[in-house]
C-alpha positions in Angstrom: 4.7 -11.7 21.8 6.0 -11.7 18.0 2.0 -11.4 16.6 1.8 -8.4 18.2 4.3 -6.4 16.6 2.6 -7.6 13.4 -0.6 -6.1 14.5 1.1 -3.2 15.5 2.7 -3.4 12.3 -0.2 -3.7 9.8 -2.0 -1.0 12.8 1.1 2.0 11.5 0.5 0.4 7.9 -2.8 1.1 7.8 -3.2 4.7 10.0 -0.3 5.9 7.1 -2.9 4.5 4.2 -5.8 6.6 6.0 -3.8 9.2 6.8 -2.7 9.3 3.0 -6.5 9.2 1.4 -7.3 11.6 4.0 -4.9 14.1 3.5 -5.1 13.5 -0.4 -8.9 14.5 -0.3 -8.1 17.4 2.1 -5.9 18.9 -0.9 -8.6 18.7 -3.5 -11.3 20.4 -1.9 -8.4 23.2 -1.7 -7.4 23.5 -4.9 -11.8 23.0 -5.0 -12.2 26.1 -3.2 -9.5 27.4 -5.0 -10.7 27.4 -8.0 -14.2 28.7 -6.9 -12.5 32.4 -5.1 -10.4 32.5 -8.2 -14.3 32.0 -9.7 -15.9 34.4 -7.7 -13.3 37.0 -7.7 -13.6 37.2 -11.2 -17.8 37.8 -10.8 -17.5 40.4 -8.0 -14.9 42.4 -11.1 -17.2 41.6 -13.5 -20.2 42.9 -11.3 -18.0 45.7 -10.4 -17.6 46.7 -13.7 -22.1 46.7 -14.8 -22.5 48.4 -11.8 -19.7 51.5 -13.4 -21.5 50.6 -16.3 -25.3 50.8 -14.8 -24.3 53.9 -13.0 -23.2 56.0 -16.1 -26.3 55.2 -18.2 -28.4 56.0 -15.3 -27.0 58.9 -15.5 -26.8 59.5 -19.5 -30.8 58.8 -19.7 -30.9 61.5 -17.2 -29.3 64.1 -18.6 -31.2 63.0 -22.2 -34.6 63.1 -19.6 -33.8 66.9 -18.4 -32.7 67.7 -22.4 -36.1 66.5 -23.4 -37.6 68.4 -20.6 -35.8 71.5 -21.7 -37.1 71.6 -24.9 -40.2 70.8 -24.5 -40.1 74.4 -22.2 -38.5 76.2 -24.9 -40.9 74.7 -27.2 -44.3 76.1 -24.8 -42.5 79.4 -23.8 -42.3 80.1 -27.8 
């Protein structure tokens, strides 16, 4: 009977250590996921800003193109 108690005690200790190690790795993975989510959020924000800038630059280029077309049209009309 005493031998069974020692085995049971060691089993509980082993399970406790295994759970502690498992909890550590789960927490570490959670931290890594949080870091990746933060980085992804930053990239999405930067991308949104770049898309807005690109749309603005495209509009400016189109406006300049229309200006050039109008200038050529005026020159042809003279």
